C-alpha positions in Angstrom: -0.1 0.1 -0.1 1.5 3.3 -0.7 2.0 5.4 2.1 1.7 9.5 2.5 5.3 9.7 2.8 5.9 7.3 -0.2 3.6 9.1 -2.0 5.5 12.5 -1.4 9.0 10.9 -1.7 7.8 9.7 -5.4 6.3 12.8 -6.1 9.5 14.8 -5.2 11.3 12.3 -7.2 9.2 12.8 -10.1 10.0 16.6 -9.7 13.4 16.4 -9.5 13.5 14.5 -12.9 11.0 15.9 -15.1 11.0 20.2 -13.3 14.3 21.1 -11.9 16.6 22.6 -13.7 19.1 21.5 -16.1 23.0 21.7 -14.8 24.6 23.9 -16.7 28.1 22.6 -18.3 30.6 25.3 -19.5 32.7 23.7 -22.2 36.2 25.5 -22.8 37.1 25.8 -26.7 39.9 27.0 -28.2 39.4 29.3 -31.3 42.7 29.2 -32.4 42.3 25.2 -33.2 39.5 26.5 -35.7 40.4 27.4 -39.2 38.0 28.4 -42.3 39.2 27.5 -45.5 38.4 30.0 -48.8 37.2 26.8 -50.7 35.3 24.5 -48.5 32.4 25.4 -46.1 33.1 23.1 -43.0 36.0 23.9 -40.9 39.4 22.3 -39.8 39.6 22.0 -36.3 42.5 20.8 -34.4 41.9 20.5 -30.9 40.0 17.4 -29.7 38.9 19.2 -26.8 37.2 21.8 -28.8 36.3 19.4 -31.4 34.2 17.3 -28.9 32.9 20.4 -27.0 31.0 21.3 -31.0 30.0 18.1 -31.1 28.3 18.0 -27.6 26.9 21.2 -28.6 25.4 20.1 -31.6 23.8 16.7 -30.0 22.0 19.6 -27.7 20.7 21.9 -30.8 19.8 19.0 -33.2 18.8 16.0 -31.3 17.1 17.4 -28.5 16.2 20.7 -30.0 17.1 22.7 -26.8 19.0 25.8 -27.0 23.3 26.4 -26.9 25.2 29.3 -25.5 28.2 29.8 -27.4 30.2 32.9 -28.4 30.2 35.5 -31.1 32.5 38.6 -31.7 29.7 40.5 -30.5 28.5 38.9 -27.4 27.2 35.8 -26.2 24.3 34.4 -27.9 21.6 32.0 -27.0 21.0 29.5 -30.2 18.7 27.0 -31.4 17.6 25.8 -34.8 16.0 28.4 -36.9 14.2 26.7 -39.4 12.3 24.3 -36.4 9.6 26.8 -34.7 10.2 23.6 -31.8 13.2 24.7 -31.4 13.0 28.4 -31.5 10.2 28.7 -29.5 13.1 27.6 -26.6 14.8 30.9 -27.1 12.0 32.8 -26.1 10.4 31.0 -23.3 14.3 30.4 -21.9 15.1 34.3 -22.5 11.5 35.7 -21.4 11.6 36.8 -24.8 8.2 39.1 -26.3 7.3 36.7 -29.7 7.0 40.1 -30.9 10.5 40.7 -30.4 12.3 38.9 -34.2 15.6 37.0 -33.9 18.6 37.7 -36.4 19.5 33.9 -38.0 23.4 33.2 -38.4 25.2 31.3 -41.3 28.6 30.3 -41.6 28.5 29.8 -45.3 27.5 31.5 -48.2 25.9 28.3 -49.3 24.0 28.2 -45.8 22.4 32.1 -46.8 22.0 30.9 -50.4 19.2 28.2 -48.8 17.7 30.6 -46.8 16.7 33.1 -49.5 13.7 33.4 -52.2 14.8 31.4 -55.2 16.0 33.7 -58.1 17.0 36.7 -55.6 20.0 38.6 -56.8 21.9 40.3 -54.6 21.9 44.0 -54.8 25.2 45.7 -55.2 25.1 47.5 -52.2 24.9 44.3 -50.3 27.8 42.7 -52.4 30.0 45.0 -51.7 28.9 45.5 -47.8 28.9 41.6 -47.5 32.7 42.0 -49.1 34.1 43.9 -46.4 31.9 42.7 -42.9 31.6 39.4 -43.5 32.0 37.3 -41.5 31.4 40.0 -38.9 29.5 42.0 -37.0 26.9 43.2 -39.4 23.4 41.9 -39.7 21.5 42.5 -43.4 17.6 42.1 -43.9 16.8 39.8 -46.9 13.5 38.8 -48.5 12.2 35.9 -46.2 11.6 32.7 -47.9 8.2 31.8 -46.4 9.0 28.0 -47.1 11.7 27.5 -45.3 11.9 30.5 -42.8 9.5 30.2 -39.7 6.9 33.0 -38.6 8.4 32.6 -35.3 12.2 33.9 -37.0 10.5 37.4 -38.0 7.8 37.7 -35.6 5.6 37.5 -39.2 7.5 40.0 -41.0 8.2 39.3 -45.0 11.9 40.0 -43.9 14.6 38.0 -41.9 17.6 39.2 -40.3 21.0 37.2 -41.4 24.4 37.6 -40.6 27.5 35.3 -41.0 29.7 35.9 -37.2 33.4 35.8 -37.4 34.5 34.6 -34.2 35.6 31.0 -34.6 33.2 29.1 -32.1 30.6 30.2 -34.0 31.0 29.5 -37.4 32.4 26.0 -36.1 29.0 25.2 -34.2 26.7 26.3 -36.8 29.1 24.7 -39.7 29.1 21.4 -37.6 25.3 21.2 -37.2 24.7 22.0 -39.9 21.9 24.2 -39.8 21.3 28.0 -39.4 20.6 29.4 -35.6 18.6 31.4 -34.3 20.8 33.5 -31.7 19.9 36.6 -29.6 21.9 37.1 -27.0 22.4 34.9 -24.1 20.9 36.8 -21.2 17.4 36.9 -19.9 15.5 39.3 -21.3 15.7 43.0 -20.8 19.5 42.7 -18.8 22.5 43.5 -20.3 24.4 41.8 -22.8 27.1 39.1 -21.5 30.3 38.9 -23.0 31.7 36.4 -21.3 30.8 32.8 -20.6 30.6 33.2 -16.7 28.2 36.1 -17.5 25.9 33.9 -19.2 26.3 31.5 -16.7 25.1 33.8 -13.8 22.0 34.3 -15.6 21.1 31.4 -17.1 22.7 28.5 -14.9 19.6 26.0 -14.3 17.9 27.2 -17.8 20.0 25.7 -20.3 22.2 22.8 -21.1 25.9 24.0 -22.7 27.2 27.0 -22.5 30.8 27.0 -25.1 33.6 28.6 -23.4 36.0 30.3 -26.3 37.2 33.8 -23.8 35.7 36.9 -24.3 34.0 39.2 -26.6 36.2 40.8 -28.9 33.6 43.6 -29.9 31.0 43.8 -26.4 28.3 45.2 -28.1 25.6 43.5 -30.5 25.6 43.5 -34.8 24.9 46.3 -36.5 21.4 45.5 -38.4 21.2 47.1 -42.3 18.2 46.9 -43.6 18.6 47.9 -48.0 15.5 46.3 -49.1 13.7 49.9 -49.4 12.1 50.9 -53.1 14.0 54.1 -52.7 17.7 52.7 -52.5 18.5 54.4 -49.3 20.0 51.4 -46.7 18.9 51.9 -43.4 20.9 51.1 -40.1 18.2 50.2 -37.6 20.2 48.9 -34.9 23.9 50.6 -35.0 26.3 48.1 -33.4 30.0 46.7 -33.9 30.6 48.0 -37.5 30.8 51.7 -37.7 28.2 54.1 -40.4 31.8 55.9 -41.6 33.1 52.3 -42.6 29.5 51.1 -44.1 29.8 54.3 -46.3 34.0 54.0 -47.1 33.1 50.4 -47.8 29.9 51.6 -50.4 32.3 54.2 -51.7 35.5 51.7 -52.1 32.8 49.4 -53.9 30.5 51.5 -56.1 32.9 53.2 -59.0 30.0 55.3 -59.7 29.2 58.1 -57.4 25.8 58.3 -58.6 24.5 54.7 -57.2 26.2 55.3 -54.1 22.7 54.8 -51.3 22.2 57.7 -48.6 23.1 55.9 -45.1 20.5 56.9 -42.3 20.4 55.9 -38.8 17.0 55.3 -37.0 16.1 58.2 -34.9 19.1 60.2 -36.0 18.3 60.9 -39.2 14.7 59.3 -39.9 11.6 58.4 -37.2 9.1 55.4 -38.4 7.0 54.9 -34.9 5.5 52.2 -36.8 8.4 50.3 -36.9 9.2 50.8 -33.5 5.7 49.4 -32.6 6.4 46.4 -34.8 10.3 46.2 -34.9 11.8 43.8 -38.4 14.8 43.6 -36.2 15.9 42.9 -32.6 16.5 45.9 -30.2 14.1 48.6 -30.8 10.9 48.4 -29.7 11.3 47.2 -25.9 14.2 48.2 -22.9 17.1 46.3 -22.8 20.2 46.2 -21.2 19.4 47.6 -17.9 21.4 46.6 -14.5 19.1 45.2 -11.6 19.4 48.8 -10.2 18.8 52.3 -11.0 21.5 53.6 -14.0 21.6 57.7 -14.8 23.3 58.6 -17.5 25.3 61.7 -16.8 25.0 64.0 -20.0 28.2 66.4 -19.2 29.4 67.7 -22.5 26.2 68.0 -25.0 24.2 70.7 -25.1 20.9 69.8 -23.5 17.4 70.3 -25.5 15.5 74.0 -25.0 14.3 73.7 -21.8 15.9 70.8 -20.8 16.5 71.4 -16.9 20.5 70.6 -15.9 22.2 69.9 -12.9 25.4 71.2 -11.1 27.7 68.8 -10.1 28.0 69.6 -6.4 23.4 69.0 -6.7 24.1 65.9 -8.0 26.3 64.3 -5.4 24.1 66.2 -2.8 21.2 64.3 -4.2 22.5 60.9 -3.8 24.0 61.2 0.1 22.1 59.1 2.5 23.2 57.2 5.5 24.7 54.9 5.7 26.3 55.9 2.8 25.3 54.6 -0.8 27.5 51.9 -2.9 27.4 54.0 -6.6 29.0 52.5 -9.0 30.9 54.9 -11.9 31.3 54.1 -15.5 33.0 56.3 -17.2 36.2 57.3 -19.3 39.5 56.6 -18.2 40.5 60.6 -18.9 37.0 62.1 -17.3 37.4 65.1 -15.2 34.2 63.2 -12.9 37.1 60.9 -11.4 38.7 64.0 -9.3 35.3 65.4 -8.8 33.8 62.1 -6.6 33.2 63.4 -3.0 34.5 61.4 -0.4 32.1 61.9 2.3 28.7 60.1 2.3 30.0 57.7 -0.4 31.3 54.8 -1.4 32.1 54.8 -4.5 33.2 51.8 -7.5 34.7 52.7 -10.4 34.5 51.1 -13.4 36.8 53.3 -16.2 35.7 52.8 -19.9 38.5 53.3 -21.6 39.7 56.6 -23.1 37.1 59.3 -24.6 38.7 59.1 -27.8 38.8 55.6 -28.2 34.4 54.0 -28.8 36.1 50.8 -29.2 37.7 50.5 -26.0 34.3 51.9 -24.5 32.0 49.6 -26.5 34.6 46.8 -25.5 33.9 47.2 -21.7 30.0 48.5 -21.7 28.6 45.4 -20.9 31.0 43.8 -18.8 31.3 47.3 -16.3 27.3 47.0 -15.9 27.4 42.9 -15.1 30.3 44.1 -13.1 29.3 46.8 -10.9 26.0 44.6 -10.4 27.8 41.7 -9.3 29.5 43.8 -6.7 26.3 45.0 -5.0 26.1 48.7 -5.8 22.7 50.4 -5.1 22.9 52.5 -8.2 25.6 53.5 -11.0 26.0 56.6 -13.0 27.1 56.5 -16.5 29.2 59.3 -18.7 28.2 59.8 -22.2 30.3 59.7 -25.3 30.6 61.3 -28.3 28.8 59.6 -30.6 30.4 58.8 -33.7 32.2 55.7 -34.5 31.4 53.4 -32.3 29.9 55.7 -30.2 26.9 56.1 -31.5 25.9 52.1 -30.3 27.5 53.0 -27.0 24.8 55.2 -26.4 21.9 53.6 -27.8 22.6 51.2 -25.3 23.1 53.2 -22.8 20.2 55.2 -23.2 17.8 52.1 -23.5 19.2 50.3 -19.8 19.0 54.0 -18.2 16.1 54.7 -16.1 16.5 58.4 -16.6 19.0 61.3 -18.2 20.8 64.6 -16.1 22.2 67.3 -17.8 25.0 67.8 -16.0 26.9 71.7 -15.8 30.1 71.5 -13.5 30.2 73.5 -10.5 
């Protein structure tokens, strides 16, 4: 006869087997052991440990239809089979991601790219130029969606699909070994800062996924640039600034398109044009929802830009006075290494945790350190964070795009 004690023991055992989170394993991969040759699509992998890790991750992706975290040159991604609706749906449930937020599809070869595109589609000159200069790399392009091949869950029902070819050897090798395109947003809970190291993924998604491939820190540190070149007017629209700068895109077009009359205008969303309809029904990630936010309040300090007409300003002394508490508040501050702010921080009433982001005139360094800074300060238990603006050119455009989405409020600061 089943006693009450035996019943609860059986129930508990069943829960542990079925409902309890999986054990998350971190598998090390050596990017230097992976080589892609120009005359073949599959990589040469010289490290047995790396090959074993890639095969294990491929098994979870393909045979078990489970999402796997892996490094890219931009941020760590949470990948699943892009052509399988059940597999891709697990990305949304794992991250807590809204269903109307599209996914970017990652490919390992031009053969794989062509398999996703509608029959007879010809790449425009602009795309040929950008692919020549930036693929593999941190550039995502919008293509017409083939409804027979690409599920609607990937595109949130749109007629276009975002595709890129990552340059990180581990990312590209994983896609090649799995032999299937992977949909992969950042490997974090929706809304949090994007992970740029394997330990960031583990801190956030431990128990929610089975495998994290550790390929070291990400080189770029920000998500890819997303370009839409599908409009009839021929203009290129940058929907999300990222690892490939607007300036480098313009140079690539000028280098490859000899007739200056055929070089398209490059427009940046929210800077050069507005599209409310696109923001409500985005064709690419990072446009509609608040993203990248730490769990504590983050304030953006505008210290060099001129405030808009009618916008109130605050002096540095009043700013610091407004933050004082008893006992002292623990404040994390992110700013350029050569910022004047470092010499203005009052010691009385504060515990400051510094995270320098690199020289102000090196925005690529600022970009590389941004997400790691937010995650590091959060882990150190700060009560709030302050982050100083950076000039919005080169990688600084993408940095400020992310910071504005992460910050809960913006203050226009004047020296006092």
